[in-house]
C-alpha positions as CSV (number, residue, x, y, z in Angstrom):
1,X,-3.2,-7.9,-107.1
2,X,-2.0,-10.8,-105.9
3,X,1.9,-9.2,-106.1
4,X,0.0,-6.3,-103.7
5,X,-0.3,-8.8,-101.2
6,X,3.0,-9.2,-100.2
7,X,3.3,-5.3,-99.6
8,X,0.4,-5.0,-97.1
9,X,1.2,-7.9,-95.4
10,X,3.6,-5.9,-92.6
11,X,0.9,-3.7,-92.1
12,X,-1.7,-6.0,-91.2
13,X,0.7,-7.8,-88.7
14,X,1.4,-4.5,-87.1
15,X,-2.7,-3.6,-87.0
16,X,-3.1,-6.8,-85.0
17,X,-0.2,-6.3,-82.6
18,X,-2.0,-3.2,-82.0
19,X,-5.1,-3.8,-81.2
20,X,-3.9,-7.0,-78.9
21,X,-1.6,-5.0,-77.1
22,X,-3.7,-3.2,-74.3
23,X,-4.9,-6.7,-73.3
24,X,-1.7,-8.1,-72.9
25,X,-0.8,-5.2,-70.8
26,X,-3.4,-6.0,-68.4
27,X,-2.3,-9.6,-68.2
28,X,1.1,-10.8,-66.3
29,X,0.9,-13.8,-68.8
30,X,0.0,-16.2,-66.0
31,X,-3.8,-16.0,-65.4
32,X,-3.8,-17.5,-62.3
33,X,-1.7,-15.0,-60.8
34,X,-3.8,-12.5,-62.5
35,X,-7.1,-13.9,-60.5
36,X,-5.2,-14.4,-57.3
37,X,-4.1,-10.8,-57.5
38,X,-7.5,-9.6,-58.3
39,X,-9.3,-11.9,-55.5
40,X,-6.7,-10.9,-52.8
41,X,-7.2,-6.9,-53.9
42,X,-11.3,-7.7,-53.3
43,X,-10.8,-9.2,-50.2
44,X,-8.2,-7.0,-48.9
45,X,-10.4,-3.8,-49.2
46,X,-13.3,-5.5,-47.9
47,X,-10.9,-6.4,-44.6
48,X,-9.5,-2.7,-44.3
49,X,-13.3,-1.7,-44.1
50,X,-12.9,-0.1,-47.5
51,X,-16.6,-1.3,-49.2
52,X,-16.3,1.4,-52.0
53,X,-12.5,0.1,-53.3
54,X,-13.9,-3.7,-52.8
55,X,-17.2,-3.3,-55.0
56,X,-15.6,-1.2,-57.6
57,X,-13.3,-4.7,-57.9
58,X,-16.3,-6.5,-58.6
59,X,-19.0,-6.8,-61.7
60,X,-21.7,-4.6,-60.4
61,X,-20.2,-2.2,-57.7
62,X,-23.8,-1.2,-57.0
63,X,-25.1,-4.5,-56.4
64,X,-21.7,-6.0,-54.2
65,X,-22.1,-2.0,-52.1
66,X,-25.5,-3.5,-50.9
67,X,-24.1,-7.1,-50.0
68,X,-21.4,-6.0,-48.2
69,X,-23.0,-2.8,-46.2
70,X,-25.8,-5.5,-45.5
71,X,-23.3,-7.8,-44.4
72,X,-21.6,-4.7,-42.2
73,X,-24.8,-4.2,-40.1
74,X,-25.5,-8.0,-39.8
75,X,-22.0,-8.7,-38.0
76,X,-21.4,-5.1,-36.4
77,X,-18.3,-3.9,-35.6
78,X,-16.9,-7.5,-36.9
79,X,-13.4,-7.6,-38.5
80,X,-12.4,-9.9,-41.6
81,X,-9.6,-11.7,-42.1
82,X,-9.2,-13.7,-45.4
83,X,-6.5,-16.4,-46.7
84,X,-6.7,-16.8,-50.4
85,X,-6.5,-20.4,-51.0
86,X,-6.6,-22.2,-54.5
87,X,-7.3,-20.9,-57.9
88,X,-9.0,-22.2,-60.8
89,X,-9.1,-20.6,-64.3
90,X,-11.1,-22.0,-67.6
91,X,-12.4,-19.9,-70.4
92,X,-12.8,-16.4,-69.1
93,X,-14.2,-17.3,-65.8
94,X,-12.3,-18.2,-62.4
95,X,-12.9,-19.5,-58.7
96,X,-10.9,-18.6,-55.8
97,X,-11.2,-20.7,-52.5
98,X,-10.6,-18.6,-49.6
99,X,-11.5,-18.8,-45.6
100,X,-13.0,-15.9,-44.1
101,X,-12.1,-15.5,-40.2
102,X,-14.4,-13.1,-38.6
103,X,-13.3,-11.5,-35.6
104,X,-17.0,-10.8,-34.0
105,X,-17.3,-8.3,-31.4
106,X,-17.7,-10.0,-27.7
107,X,-18.0,-13.3,-29.2
108,X,-15.3,-16.3,-30.2
109,X,-14.2,-15.9,-34.0
110,X,-16.4,-17.2,-36.8
111,X,-14.5,-18.8,-39.4
112,X,-15.8,-20.7,-42.7
113,X,-14.5,-21.9,-46.0
114,X,-16.0,-20.0,-48.9
115,X,-15.4,-19.4,-52.9
116,X,-15.3,-16.2,-55.3
117,X,-16.2,-16.6,-58.6
118,X,-14.3,-14.1,-61.1
119,X,-14.8,-13.2,-64.6
120,X,-12.2,-11.8,-67.0
121,X,-13.2,-7.9,-68.0
122,X,-12.2,-6.1,-71.1
123,X,-9.0,-4.7,-68.7
124,X,-9.0,-7.1,-65.6
125,X,-10.7,-10.1,-63.4
126,X,-13.5,-9.1,-61.8
127,X,-15.3,-10.6,-58.5
128,X,-18.9,-11.8,-59.6
129,X,-21.1,-9.5,-57.1
130,X,-23.5,-12.0,-56.1
131,X,-24.4,-13.0,-52.4
132,X,-22.2,-16.1,-52.1
133,X,-19.1,-13.9,-52.2
134,X,-20.2,-13.2,-48.5
135,X,-21.2,-16.7,-47.7
136,X,-21.7,-20.1,-49.9
137,X,-25.1,-20.6,-48.4
138,X,-26.6,-16.9,-48.7
139,X,-29.0,-16.4,-51.7
140,X,-31.0,-13.8,-53.1
141,X,-33.2,-11.7,-50.9
142,X,-31.3,-13.5,-47.7
143,X,-29.0,-12.0,-45.1
144,X,-27.1,-12.8,-42.2
145,X,-28.2,-12.9,-38.5
146,X,-25.8,-12.9,-35.8
147,X,-27.2,-14.4,-32.2
148,X,-24.8,-13.9,-29.1
149,X,-25.3,-16.0,-26.3
150,X,-23.9,-16.0,-22.6
151,X,-24.1,-19.6,-20.6
152,X,-26.3,-19.5,-17.5
153,X,-23.9,-17.3,-15.2
154,X,-21.8,-19.7,-12.6
155,X,-23.3,-19.7,-9.1
156,X,-21.4,-18.3,-5.9
157,X,-22.1,-20.4,-3.3
158,X,-22.2,-20.8,0.4
159,X,-20.0,-22.8,2.2
160,X,-21.9,-25.8,1.9
161,X,-21.5,-25.2,-1.7
162,X,-25.1,-24.4,-2.0
163,X,-25.7,-21.4,-4.7
164,X,-26.5,-17.9,-3.0
165,X,-28.0,-16.4,-6.4
166,X,-31.2,-17.8,-8.2
167,X,-33.1,-16.3,-10.9
168,X,-35.7,-14.0,-9.4
169,X,-38.7,-12.4,-11.2
170,X,-38.2,-8.5,-10.9
171,X,-40.5,-5.6,-11.9
172,X,-39.0,-2.6,-14.1
173,X,-41.0,0.2,-12.8
174,X,-40.7,3.0,-15.8
175,X,-42.6,5.1,-17.8
176,X,-43.9,5.2,-21.4
177,X,-43.0,8.7,-22.6
178,X,-45.9,8.1,-25.2
179,X,-48.7,7.5,-22.3
180,X,-48.0,10.2,-20.0
181,X,-50.7,12.9,-19.6
182,X,-49.6,15.0,-16.3
183,X,-46.0,14.6,-16.0
184,X,-45.3,16.5,-12.8
185,X,-48.2,14.5,-10.9
186,X,-46.7,10.7,-12.3
187,X,-43.4,11.8,-11.2
188,X,-44.2,12.8,-7.9
189,X,-46.3,9.6,-7.4
190,X,-43.7,7.4,-8.7
191,X,-41.4,9.1,-6.2
192,X,-43.5,8.8,-3.3
193,X,-43.9,5.2,-3.7
194,X,-40.2,4.6,-4.9
195,X,-38.1,7.1,-2.9
196,X,-36.6,7.7,-6.3
197,X,-36.0,11.7,-6.6
198,X,-39.0,13.0,-8.5
199,X,-37.1,16.0,-10.4
200,X,-34.9,12.8,-11.6
201,X,-37.8,11.1,-13.0
202,X,-39.1,14.1,-14.8
203,X,-35.7,14.7,-16.4
204,X,-35.4,11.5,-17.4
205,X,-38.3,11.3,-19.2
206,X,-38.3,15.0,-20.8
207,X,-35.1,13.8,-22.5
208,X,-36.4,10.8,-23.8
209,X,-38.2,10.4,-27.2
210,X,-41.8,9.7,-27.6
211,X,-42.8,6.2,-27.1
212,X,-39.6,5.0,-25.2
213,X,-39.2,3.4,-21.9
214,X,-37.8,5.2,-19.1
215,X,-36.9,2.8,-16.3
216,X,-37.3,4.5,-12.7
217,X,-36.4,1.5,-10.4
218,X,-36.5,-2.4,-10.3
219,X,-38.0,-4.1,-7.6
220,X,-38.5,-7.7,-6.9
221,X,-41.9,-8.8,-6.8
222,X,-43.0,-8.6,-3.3
223,X,-41.7,-4.9,-2.9
224,X,-43.5,-4.3,-6.1
225,X,-46.9,-5.6,-4.7
226,X,-46.1,-3.5,-1.5
227,X,-46.3,-0.3,-3.5
228,X,-48.9,-1.4,-6.6
229,X,-51.9,0.2,-5.4
230,X,-50.0,3.2,-5.3
231,X,-48.3,3.6,-8.8
232,X,-50.4,1.1,-11.1
233,X,-53.2,3.6,-12.0
234,X,-50.7,6.6,-13.0
235,X,-51.1,7.4,-16.7
236,X,-47.9,6.6,-18.1
237,X,-46.6,4.3,-15.7
238,X,-45.7,1.0,-17.0
239,X,-44.3,-2.2,-15.2
240,X,-42.7,-4.8,-17.6
241,X,-41.3,-7.7,-16.0
242,X,-38.2,-9.6,-16.2
243,X,-35.8,-12.1,-14.6
244,X,-32.5,-11.5,-13.0
245,X,-30.0,-13.3,-10.7
246,X,-30.5,-12.4,-7.3
247,X,-29.1,-13.0,-3.9
248,X,-32.0,-14.3,-1.2
249,X,-32.8,-10.9,-0.2
250,X,-31.9,-7.2,-1.5
251,X,-29.0,-6.8,1.5
252,X,-27.8,-10.5,1.5
253,X,-24.1,-9.9,2.2
254,X,-24.4,-7.0,-0.4
255,X,-21.2,-5.5,0.2
256,X,-19.4,-9.2,-0.3
257,X,-21.3,-10.9,-2.9
258,X,-22.2,-7.9,-5.1
259,X,-25.1,-7.6,-7.6
260,X,-25.6,-8.7,-10.8
261,X,-27.3,-6.6,-13.7
262,X,-27.4,-5.2,-17.2
263,X,-23.9,-4.6,-18.3
264,X,-22.2,-0.9,-17.8
265,X,-19.9,0.6,-20.0
266,X,-17.2,0.5,-17.3
267,X,-17.9,-2.9,-16.8
268,X,-17.8,-3.9,-20.4
269,X,-14.4,-1.7,-20.7
270,X,-13.0,-3.6,-17.5
271,X,-13.7,-7.2,-19.2
272,X,-11.2,-6.6,-22.2
273,X,-9.0,-9.2,-23.6
274,X,-6.2,-8.0,-25.6
275,X,-8.0,-4.8,-26.2
276,X,-11.2,-6.5,-27.3
277,X,-14.6,-6.5,-25.2
278,X,-15.9,-10.1,-23.7
279,X,-19.3,-8.8,-23.3
280,X,-21.6,-6.2,-24.9
281,X,-24.5,-4.4,-23.6
282,X,-27.4,-6.1,-22.6
283,X,-25.4,-8.9,-21.1
284,X,-26.2,-9.7,-17.2
285,X,-22.7,-9.3,-15.7
286,X,-21.7,-8.9,-12.2
287,X,-21.5,-4.9,-11.1
288,X,-20.0,-5.4,-7.9
289,X,-18.4,-7.4,-5.2
290,X,-17.5,-10.8,-5.6
291,X,-19.8,-11.1,-8.5
292,X,-17.4,-8.4,-10.3
293,X,-14.1,-9.4,-9.1
294,X,-14.7,-13.1,-10.4
295,X,-16.7,-11.9,-13.7
296,X,-14.8,-14.0,-16.1
297,X,-14.8,-17.2,-13.4
298,X,-18.6,-17.0,-13.3
299,X,-19.7,-15.5,-16.5
300,X,-17.9,-18.2,-18.6
301,X,-17.3,-17.5,-22.7
302,X,-20.2,-16.2,-24.8
303,X,-21.2,-18.3,-27.7
304,X,-23.0,-17.2,-31.2
305,X,-25.0,-18.6,-33.8
306,X,-24.9,-16.9,-37.6
307,X,-28.1,-17.6,-39.3
308,X,-29.0,-17.0,-43.3
309,X,-32.7,-15.4,-43.2
310,X,-34.8,-13.6,-45.5
311,X,-34.6,-9.9,-45.7
312,X,-38.4,-9.7,-46.0
313,X,-39.4,-9.7,-42.1
314,X,-42.8,-10.8,-42.6
315,X,-41.5,-14.3,-44.0
316,X,-42.0,-17.1,-41.4
317,X,-38.5,-18.0,-42.3
318,X,-36.7,-19.5,-39.3
319,X,-33.4,-19.5,-41.3
320,X,-30.5,-21.9,-41.7
321,X,-27.5,-21.9,-39.5
322,X,-24.4,-21.6,-41.2
323,X,-22.2,-21.3,-37.9
324,X,-22.3,-21.9,-34.3
325,X,-20.2,-21.7,-31.4
326,X,-21.5,-22.8,-27.8
327,X,-21.1,-20.8,-24.8
328,X,-19.1,-22.0,-22.4
329,X,-20.1,-21.8,-19.0
330,X,-18.3,-20.8,-15.8
331,X,-17.2,-22.4,-12.8
332,X,-18.6,-21.7,-9.4
333,X,-16.9,-19.2,-6.5
334,X,-17.7,-20.6,-3.1
335,X,-17.5,-18.5,-0.4
336,X,-17.7,-19.5,3.7
337,X,-21.0,-17.6,4.2
338,X,-23.5,-19.1,6.5
339,X,-26.9,-18.3,5.6
340,X,-28.3,-18.8,9.1
341,X,-25.6,-16.9,10.3
342,X,-26.1,-13.9,7.5
343,X,-30.0,-14.4,7.7
344,X,-29.8,-13.5,11.9
345,X,-27.3,-11.0,11.3
346,X,-29.5,-9.4,8.7
347,X,-32.2,-9.4,11.0
348,X,-30.6,-7.8,13.7
349,X,-29.1,-4.8,11.7
350,X,-32.8,-4.3,10.1
351,X,-34.4,-3.4,13.6
352,X,-31.6,-0.3,14.0
353,X,-33.1,3.2,12.3
354,X,-29.3,4.4,12.3
355,X,-26.9,3.0,9.8
356,X,-25.6,-0.6,11.0
357,X,-23.1,-3.1,10.0
358,X,-22.5,-6.7,11.5
359,X,-19.7,-8.5,10.5
360,X,-18.6,-12.4,11.4
361,X,-15.6,-14.3,11.2
362,X,-14.8,-17.8,12.1
363,X,-12.0,-18.0,14.8
364,X,-8.9,-19.7,13.6
365,X,-9.7,-19.5,10.0
366,X,-10.3,-16.0,9.2
367,X,-13.3,-16.8,7.2
368,X,-16.2,-14.5,6.4
369,X,-19.2,-16.1,7.8
370,X,-21.6,-12.8,7.3
371,X,-21.3,-9.2,6.0
372,X,-24.7,-7.5,7.3
373,X,-25.8,-3.9,6.8
374,X,-29.2,-2.6,7.0
375,X,-31.1,-0.6,4.3
376,X,-30.2,3.1,5.1
377,X,-26.5,2.3,5.5
378,X,-23.6,2.4,2.9
379,X,-23.0,-1.4,2.7
380,X,-19.4,-1.0,2.0
381,X,-18.6,0.5,5.2
382,X,-18.9,-2.9,6.7
383,X,-15.7,-4.0,5.2
384,X,-13.9,-0.8,3.8
385,X,-15.1,2.0,6.2
386,X,-12.6,4.0,8.5
387,X,-14.1,4.8,12.0
388,X,-12.6,5.3,15.2
389,X,-13.1,2.1,17.1
390,X,-13.5,4.1,20.5
391,X,-13.3,2.0,23.6
392,X,-13.0,-1.5,21.9
393,X,-9.5,-0.2,21.2
394,X,-9.0,-1.4,24.7
395,X,-8.6,-4.8,23.8
396,X,-5.5,-4.0,21.9
397,X,-4.3,-1.2,24.2
398,X,-4.5,-3.9,27.1
399,X,-2.9,-6.2,24.8
400,X,0.1,-4.1,24.7
401,X,-0.1,-3.2,28.7
402,X,-0.1,-7.2,29.3
403,X,2.4,-7.8,26.6
404,X,4.8,-5.3,28.2
405,X,4.4,-6.5,31.6
406,X,2.9,-3.1,32.8
407,X,-0.1,-4.6,34.7
408,X,-1.8,-7.9,34.8
409,X,-5.2,-8.7,35.6
410,X,-5.5,-8.2,39.5
411,X,-2.7,-5.1,39.2
412,X,-4.6,-2.2,41.2
413,X,-5.2,0.6,38.9
414,X,-6.6,4.0,39.5
415,X,-9.7,5.3,37.6
416,X,-10.5,9.0,38.4
417,X,-13.2,10.4,36.8
418,X,-11.0,12.6,34.8
419,X,-7.0,13.0,34.2
420,X,-5.1,15.9,32.1
421,X,-2.6,15.1,29.2
422,X,-0.8,18.3,28.1
423,X,-3.4,20.6,29.6
424,X,-6.3,18.7,27.8
425,X,-8.8,16.9,29.9
426,X,-10.3,13.5,29.0
427,X,-13.0,11.9,31.3
428,X,-14.8,8.5,31.7
429,X,-18.5,8.6,30.7
430,X,-20.4,11.3,33.0
431,X,-16.9,11.4,35.1
432,X,-17.5,8.0,36.8
433,X,-14.8,7.7,39.1
434,X,-14.3,3.8,40.7
435,X,-11.2,5.5,42.5
436,X,-8.5,2.4,42.8
437,X,-9.7,-1.3,41.3
438,X,-8.1,-4.3,39.8
439,X,-7.4,-3.8,36.1
440,X,-9.7,-6.4,35.7
441,X,-12.3,-4.1,36.8
442,X,-11.4,-0.9,34.9
443,X,-11.3,-3.1,31.7
444,X,-14.6,-4.2,32.3
445,X,-16.2,-0.7,33.2
446,X,-14.2,0.9,30.5
447,X,-12.3,3.3,32.2
448,X,-10.7,5.8,30.1
449,X,-8.4,7.7,32.3
450,X,-6.7,4.5,34.0
451,X,-6.0,3.5,30.1
452,X,-4.6,6.7,29.2
453,X,-2.6,6.7,32.1
454,X,-0.8,3.5,31.4
455,X,-0.8,3.7,27.5
456,X,1.5,6.6,28.4
457,X,3.9,4.5,29.9
458,X,4.3,2.3,27.2
459,X,7.6,1.9,24.9
460,X,7.0,3.8,21.9
461,X,5.5,1.8,19.0
462,X,4.1,-0.8,21.6
463,X,0.4,0.1,20.8
464,X,1.0,-0.3,16.9
465,X,2.9,-3.4,17.6
466,X,0.2,-5.1,19.6
467,X,-2.3,-4.2,16.5
468,X,-0.2,-5.5,13.9
469,X,-0.4,-9.1,15.9
470,X,-3.9,-8.9,15.3
471,X,-3.4,-8.2,11.9
472,X,-4.3,-4.6,12.3
473,X,-2.6,-2.2,9.5
474,X,-2.4,-5.2,7.2
475,X,-3.3,-3.9,3.2
476,X,-5.2,-7.2,2.6
477,X,-5.1,-8.5,-1.0
478,X,-8.8,-9.3,-1.2
479,X,-11.2,-9.6,-4.4
480,X,-13.2,-7.6,-2.2
481,X,-11.4,-5.0,0.0
482,X,-11.2,-5.0,3.6
483,X,-9.9,-1.5,5.5
484,X,-7.0,-3.1,7.7
485,X,-7.1,-0.5,10.3
486,X,-4.6,2.1,11.3
487,X,-2.9,2.6,14.5
488,X,0.0,5.2,14.4
489,X,3.4,4.1,16.0
490,X,4.6,7.7,16.7
491,X,1.8,9.1,18.3
492,X,2.8,11.7,21.3
493,X,1.2,13.8,24.1
494,X,-2.5,14.0,23.5
495,X,-2.8,12.1,20.4
496,X,-0.9,9.4,22.2
497,X,-3.5,9.4,24.8
498,X,-6.4,9.5,22.4
499,X,-5.3,6.7,20.4
500,X,-5.2,4.5,23.4
501,X,-8.8,4.4,24.0
502,X,-10.2,4.6,20.3
503,X,-9.8,8.3,19.3
504,X,-6.9,10.0,17.7
505,X,-5.6,8.9,14.7
506,X,-6.6,5.2,15.0
507,X,-9.3,4.1,12.6
508,X,-10.9,0.7,12.2
509,X,-13.4,-1.4,9.7
510,X,-16.4,-3.5,11.6
511,X,-14.9,-6.4,9.3
512,X,-10.7,-5.7,10.9
513,X,-12.4,-5.6,14.4
514,X,-14.1,-8.8,13.7
515,X,-10.7,-10.1,13.2
516,X,-9.2,-9.1,16.0
517,X,-12.1,-10.6,18.1
518,X,-11.2,-14.0,16.1
519,X,-7.8,-13.8,16.9
520,X,-8.4,-13.1,20.7
521,X,-10.6,-16.1,20.7
522,X,-8.6,-18.6,18.8
523,X,-5.2,-17.8,19.9
524,X,-4.0,-18.1,16.1
525,X,-5.2,-14.8,14.1
526,X,-5.6,-15.4,10.5
527,X,-5.7,-13.7,7.3
528,X,-9.8,-12.9,5.9
529,X,-10.8,-15.5,3.8
530,X,-13.5,-14.2,1.3
531,X,-13.4,-17.1,-1.3
532,X,-12.8,-21.0,-0.1
533,X,-9.7,-22.0,-2.5
534,X,-8.3,-18.5,-3.3
535,X,-5.3,-16.8,-2.9
536,X,-4.1,-16.3,1.0
537,X,-5.2,-12.5,1.6
538,X,-1.9,-12.0,3.5
539,X,0.6,-13.9,6.0
540,X,-1.2,-15.0,9.0
541,X,-0.7,-12.4,11.8
542,X,1.9,-13.6,14.7
543,X,-0.5,-13.0,17.5
544,X,0.4,-11.5,21.0
545,X,1.4,-15.0,22.4
546,X,-0.4,-17.4,24.7
547,X,0.1,-15.5,28.1
548,X,-1.3,-12.7,27.1
549,X,-4.3,-14.4,25.8
550,X,-4.7,-16.5,28.8
551,X,-4.7,-12.9,30.5
552,X,-6.9,-11.0,28.2
553,X,-9.7,-13.6,27.6
554,X,-11.1,-13.2,31.2
555,X,-11.2,-9.3,30.9
556,X,-13.0,-9.8,28.1
557,X,-15.3,-12.4,29.8
558,X,-15.9,-9.9,32.7
559,X,-17.2,-7.2,30.1
560,X,-20.3,-9.1,29.7
561,X,-20.7,-10.8,33.2
562,X,-20.3,-7.5,34.9
563,X,-19.1,-4.6,32.8
564,X,-20.6,-2.5,30.1
565,X,-22.4,-5.5,27.9
566,X,-24.4,-7.3,30.9
567,X,-27.1,-7.3,28.3
568,X,-25.5,-10.3,26.7
569,X,-24.9,-12.3,29.6
570,X,-27.5,-14.7,28.9
571,X,-26.3,-15.4,25.2
572,X,-24.0,-18.4,26.4
573,X,-20.4,-18.2,26.6
574,X,-19.9,-14.6,25.2
575,X,-16.6,-12.1,25.5
576,X,-16.6,-8.6,24.4
577,X,-15.6,-5.0,24.6
578,X,-17.9,-2.1,24.0
579,X,-17.1,1.2,22.4
580,X,-18.3,4.7,22.1
581,X,-16.3,6.8,19.3
582,X,-17.0,10.6,19.2
583,X,-16.5,12.1,15.6
584,X,-17.4,15.5,14.0
585,X,-17.0,19.2,15.5
586,X,-20.5,19.3,17.5
587,X,-20.4,20.1,21.0
588,X,-21.1,17.7,22.6
589,X,-19.9,15.6,19.6
590,X,-21.7,12.7,18.2
591,X,-20.5,9.3,18.9
592,X,-20.8,5.9,17.1
593,X,-21.3,2.6,19.1
594,X,-19.5,-0.7,18.7
595,X,-19.1,-3.8,20.1
596,X,-16.7,-6.4,19.5
597,X,-16.5,-9.8,20.9
598,X,-17.1,-13.5,20.3
599,X,-19.5,-16.6,21.5
600,X,-17.7,-20.0,22.2
601,X,-19.7,-23.5,21.4
602,X,-22.7,-21.7,20.3
603,X,-25.4,-22.7,18.0
604,X,-23.0,-22.1,15.1
605,X,-20.0,-23.0,16.9
606,X,-17.3,-20.4,17.7
607,X,-17.8,-17.1,16.4
608,X,-16.3,-13.5,16.3
609,X,-18.4,-10.8,15.3
610,X,-18.0,-6.8,15.5
611,X,-21.2,-4.4,15.5
612,X,-21.0,-0.9,14.7
613,X,-24.1,1.7,14.7
614,X,-23.0,4.8,13.3
615,X,-23.8,7.8,15.4
616,X,-25.4,5.5,17.8
617,X,-24.4,7.5,20.3
618,X,-23.8,5.1,22.8
619,X,-22.2,1.6,22.7
620,X,-25.6,-0.2,24.4
621,X,-27.2,0.3,21.5
622,X,-24.5,-1.7,19.4
623,X,-24.9,-4.2,22.6
624,X,-28.9,-4.4,21.5
625,X,-27.5,-5.5,18.1
626,X,-25.5,-8.1,19.2
627,X,-28.1,-9.2,21.6
628,X,-30.7,-9.4,18.8
629,X,-28.0,-11.5,16.4
630,X,-27.2,-13.9,18.9
631,X,-30.8,-14.4,20.0
632,X,-31.9,-14.8,16.5
633,X,-29.0,-17.9,15.8
């Protein structure tokens, strides 16, 4: 027996070697490297969103899958970055330090230090499937809770720095689909009270699941109280309240300031920074105007908190905060708006049933002091509208005539009732005929035939040059766009004749016409200013020269003293020009009503302004709005 041992020894050694071979084949010979590789493989799969592969690298794939899926729910659309740190190995167990960096959606990054535990399995090292693999503070029966937060929105202010927007209670008029008994009657009742189309209400309610709130309209509390009796008892109508950041009134400088509301998909996409959105659904963001143009500056940077909370919703557990970044407040945007002027403009346009706009500018600076449109108007037309200016264009035509020496204020000029150009007849209003009168009177009485006959003798491009001296035709670079007007330089024949009296191919916005009036008033035309301290909208226009202005201003004063705007003669030192601009294809055609002018040393100092009443038919209606405006200052 003893002699047999040597013959069996090699066979036993071979057997032992074969038994250990699989274990040796699974190891690199360096346990720390193997642990690091296992931890890295788990974290890489998790970071890549391959939760099945990540869970498969743990001691309990089912438990790990539940943990990782819950974390994906807790941190929606977040992406993980992981850096592996120190490795410690001891008796079949190991720990790996790592740094987690979560790229949260519409929030700053969240970074924390953590540790993975690993155990040596039969074939490889495996990450222990326990809650701490997600976060060191996470325990059984718990999950993460992410809360984003925006700082209070920074204010848009008036010229004195006083905020123009304030938190305001609103009533969200809507429908609880689960309470509707007669949809047709409900839609008709809501439509009658709010003006929202009944069919739209019906379609929206029919498309919503039972019990869902369907919004119809959001109203300020006073506006809701005005319709309360009509809607409050309608079965299915509900009226939850909330707070929004609103201007003093619904129409207060709306075209310029814009509004704040629930973020739209378009606004969220627009906010992207290097492909990542800065904001999310539910945020209160600027939807138009300066509120949108200065979104990032006003909204600031979102913050967040992450807490560990119980998965049992019935548990009164406030949770433990494990991560937070405070939101960073934005900075204010200052406008040159003057509330007293804006309120006077709003009151003046509100008295008109037709779409009406009034823009006020500070002579010498180009600062926009008020932008007003009434409820029936498209507010954007105050700044960006493109309308024929009618006889208010004669201010620019007179500038061209005075600049070229074609006339002086005292030059005798013919003002017949009609004149013919290339076979087309042009006429004065009601074909009035002044005979031969000084140019001052022809201007004050707005004699079309005089201006057509004189303008046809101007050098090529002279009308466009005169317009450009006030900035007309400039593509202003502004946060909220202003149409700079258009006066062609190559018109001929009947088009050239029509251009001279603000018809033909000439187009103007109320804002640009107010800038022209401001240039006449100050003698130093300026680029428009919407934001104090902002980038210049463009170079300052050259102006027509002092001699021309010295001759032009008395002409505009005479319009108010004896001409077509005598209704303003008791409003202080007012200068201006009326305009009636035909448009459309009716016979006789419809007409817009205009007045552009300025007031010197009035209650609000020197101001220039332009009024447009769309389809007002006569300049007298625009003069009436100007009278109401100046009287309200």
